[in-house]
C-alpha positions as CSV (number, residue, x, y, z in Angstrom):
1,M,25.2,19.0,-29.0
2,S,24.3,15.0,-29.9
3,P,24.2,13.7,-33.5
4,A,20.8,13.0,-34.7
5,P,19.8,9.3,-34.1
6,T,20.2,7.5,-37.1
7,R,17.7,4.9,-38.6
8,G,19.6,2.0,-37.1
9,S,19.6,3.9,-33.8
10,A,15.9,4.8,-33.9
11,R,14.6,1.1,-34.8
12,S,16.8,0.1,-31.5
13,E,15.4,2.6,-29.0
14,A,11.6,1.7,-30.8
15,T,12.9,-1.8,-30.0
16,K,13.9,-1.2,-26.4
17,Q,10.8,0.7,-25.6
18,R,8.5,-2.1,-26.9
19,L,11.1,-4.6,-24.5
20,F,10.5,-2.2,-21.7
21,L,6.4,-2.1,-21.9
22,A,6.1,-5.6,-22.4
23,A,8.3,-6.5,-19.5
24,V,6.7,-4.0,-17.1
25,E,3.2,-5.3,-17.7
26,L,4.3,-9.0,-17.5
27,I,6.1,-8.0,-14.6
28,G,4.1,-6.1,-12.7
29,Q,1.4,-8.8,-13.1
30,R,3.6,-11.8,-12.0
31,G,6.8,-10.5,-10.4
32,A,10.4,-11.0,-12.0
33,D,10.5,-14.4,-11.0
34,A,7.9,-16.1,-12.8
35,V,8.2,-14.2,-15.8
36,T,11.0,-15.5,-18.7
37,V,12.9,-13.7,-21.2
38,D,10.9,-16.1,-24.1
39,E,7.6,-14.7,-22.9
40,I,9.1,-10.9,-22.6
41,A,10.1,-11.4,-26.6
42,A,6.8,-12.7,-27.5
43,A,4.8,-9.8,-25.5
44,A,6.9,-7.3,-27.4
45,G,7.1,-9.3,-30.9
46,V,11.2,-9.8,-31.0
47,A,13.2,-12.5,-31.4
48,K,14.6,-14.0,-27.6
49,G,18.3,-12.4,-29.0
50,T,16.9,-9.2,-29.1
51,V,16.3,-9.1,-25.4
52,Y,20.3,-10.2,-24.5
53,Y,21.4,-7.7,-27.4
54,N,19.6,-4.6,-26.0
55,F,20.1,-5.6,-22.3
56,G,22.2,-8.7,-21.8
57,S,20.3,-10.6,-19.4
58,K,16.8,-10.6,-17.8
59,Q,17.9,-8.9,-14.3
60,E,19.6,-5.9,-16.4
61,L,16.4,-5.5,-18.5
62,V,14.9,-5.0,-15.3
63,Q,17.6,-3.2,-13.2
64,Q,17.0,-0.7,-16.4
65,L,13.4,-0.6,-16.8
66,L,13.4,0.4,-12.8
67,R,15.4,3.1,-13.4
68,Y,14.1,4.2,-16.7
69,G,10.5,4.0,-14.8
70,M,11.9,6.0,-11.9
71,G,12.9,8.7,-14.0
72,L,9.1,9.2,-15.2
73,V,8.2,9.3,-11.7
74,M,10.7,12.0,-10.7
75,A,10.2,14.0,-13.8
76,R,5.9,14.0,-13.1
77,L,6.4,14.5,-9.8
78,L,8.7,17.3,-10.2
79,G,6.4,18.9,-13.0
80,E,9.5,19.0,-15.1
81,A,8.9,20.3,-18.7
82,D,10.0,18.6,-22.0
83,D,13.5,19.9,-21.7
84,G,13.9,18.6,-18.2
85,A,13.8,22.3,-16.5
86,R,12.2,22.0,-12.8
87,R,8.9,23.6,-12.0
88,P,10.4,26.5,-9.2
89,P,8.4,26.4,-6.0
90,S,5.2,27.3,-5.7
91,Q,4.6,30.9,-3.3
92,D,1.5,28.7,-1.9
93,P,3.5,25.2,-0.6
94,L,0.1,23.1,-0.2
95,A,-1.3,23.9,-3.6
96,E,2.5,22.9,-4.5
97,V,2.2,19.4,-2.4
98,R,-1.7,19.1,-4.1
99,G,0.0,19.1,-7.6
100,M,2.1,16.7,-6.4
101,V,0.1,14.5,-5.2
102,R,-2.4,14.8,-8.5
103,R,0.6,14.4,-10.8
104,A,1.4,11.0,-8.9
105,L,-2.0,10.3,-9.3
106,E,-2.0,10.8,-13.6
107,F,1.4,8.8,-13.4
108,I,-0.4,5.9,-12.1
109,D,-3.3,6.6,-14.1
110,E,-1.0,6.2,-17.4
111,Y,1.8,3.5,-15.8
112,P,-0.1,1.1,-13.4
113,A,1.8,-2.1,-14.4
114,F,5.3,-0.4,-13.5
115,V,3.9,0.8,-10.0
116,R,2.8,-2.6,-9.7
117,L,6.4,-4.1,-9.9
118,W,7.9,-1.3,-8.2
119,L,5.7,-1.8,-4.9
120,G,5.3,-5.6,-5.2
121,E,9.2,-6.0,-5.3
122,Q,9.7,-2.9,-3.0
123,W,8.3,-5.3,-0.3
124,R,9.8,-8.4,-1.1
125,A,12.6,-9.6,1.6
126,D,14.8,-11.4,-0.8
127,G,14.7,-9.2,-3.8
128,A,17.4,-8.7,-6.2
129,W,16.7,-5.0,-6.5
130,Q,16.0,-3.6,-2.7
131,A,18.9,-1.6,-2.9
132,L,17.8,0.0,-6.0
133,L,14.5,0.3,-5.0
134,S,15.4,1.4,-1.5
135,D,17.2,4.1,-3.2
136,M,14.3,5.1,-5.5
137,R,11.6,5.1,-2.5
138,S,14.4,7.7,-0.7
139,E,14.5,10.0,-3.3
140,V,10.7,10.3,-3.8
141,I,10.1,10.7,0.0
142,A,12.9,13.2,0.2
143,E,10.9,15.5,-2.4
144,I,7.9,14.9,-0.5
145,E,9.2,16.0,2.4
146,A,11.3,19.1,1.0
147,A,7.7,20.2,-0.1
148,V,6.2,19.4,3.5
149,R,9.1,21.6,5.1
150,R,8.1,24.3,3.3
151,I,4.7,24.1,4.3
152,D,5.6,23.7,7.8
153,A,7.6,26.7,7.1
154,V,4.3,29.0,6.7
155,Q,2.0,27.0,8.9
156,P,3.3,24.7,11.3
157,L,2.4,21.2,11.5
158,R,0.6,19.7,14.5
159,A,2.9,18.9,17.9
160,G,4.5,15.9,17.5
161,L,4.6,15.0,13.7
162,T,7.6,15.5,11.7
163,P,7.8,16.5,7.8
164,G,9.4,12.9,7.5
165,G,6.7,11.0,8.7
166,V,4.2,13.2,6.7
167,A,6.0,12.4,3.9
168,V,6.0,9.0,4.2
169,A,2.2,8.9,5.0
170,L,1.7,11.2,1.9
171,F,3.8,8.5,-0.5
172,G,1.7,5.4,0.8
173,A,-1.7,7.8,0.4
174,A,-0.9,8.4,-2.8
175,F,-0.1,5.3,-4.3
176,V,-2.6,3.4,-2.5
177,T,-5.0,5.5,-3.7
178,G,-3.9,5.9,-6.9
179,M,-3.7,2.1,-7.5
180,D,-6.9,1.5,-5.9
181,R,-8.7,4.0,-8.3
182,A,-6.7,2.1,-11.4
183,A,-8.1,-1.3,-10.4
184,F,-11.3,-0.8,-8.5
185,N,-12.7,3.1,-9.1
186,P,-11.3,4.2,-12.4
187,Q,-14.6,6.5,-13.0
188,R,-12.9,8.1,-9.7
189,D,-12.8,11.9,-10.2
190,L,-8.9,12.9,-10.1
191,D,-8.8,15.9,-8.5
192,E,-11.4,14.4,-5.6
193,A,-9.1,11.9,-5.1
194,A,-6.3,14.3,-4.8
195,E,-8.2,16.5,-2.6
196,S,-8.7,13.1,-0.4
197,V,-4.7,12.5,-0.2
198,L,-4.2,16.2,0.6
199,A,-6.7,16.0,3.6
200,L,-3.8,13.8,5.1
201,V,-1.4,17.1,5.1
202,R,-4.1,19.4,6.1
203,G,-5.5,17.3,9.3
204,A,-1.6,17.7,10.1
205,L,-1.6,21.1,10.4
206,E,-1.9,23.1,13.3
207,K,-5.3,24.9,13.3
208,R,-4.8,28.5,13.1
């Protein structure tokens, strides 16, 4: 068992959290290249040297920020408990995917700036974090594809469709729906939004 954090270490973690939140908000709005360490420090209410003390450089801060956010995404997508225990597969695979979609929309509700950062940097051809972002995307889509395969085992996909292709479509639909809801339709019911995304999967299934 790891030792309990000291007051100093707890303070350091709180400082890191403030830096993460400040950086993701600024970078999510304007892009990593346009934001300076001075701006991140000012938004977090800390000295510029604190950023370098905790992360070494702005690039390292952004890289750790992306990894941190990725951990949040995966935990939410998989419905992990606070102790990290993974939710067992549902007996109803379609309901399992619906839960994944709804939790993804909830995540976007809570962390819209991180999602803007992730999706914005992901499509930059010359982005400094392409390899990391590509790995993140692949990991998320692999989990969605595994869930779609469980649906396919119970009710086959229509001819010509693949679990991988449906997973990519679901990934895009969930994040676009979530960001549209956060930016333009915050009053839209979360369950209705989730059902709209799930309609993509229902339409991909062979008719019984």
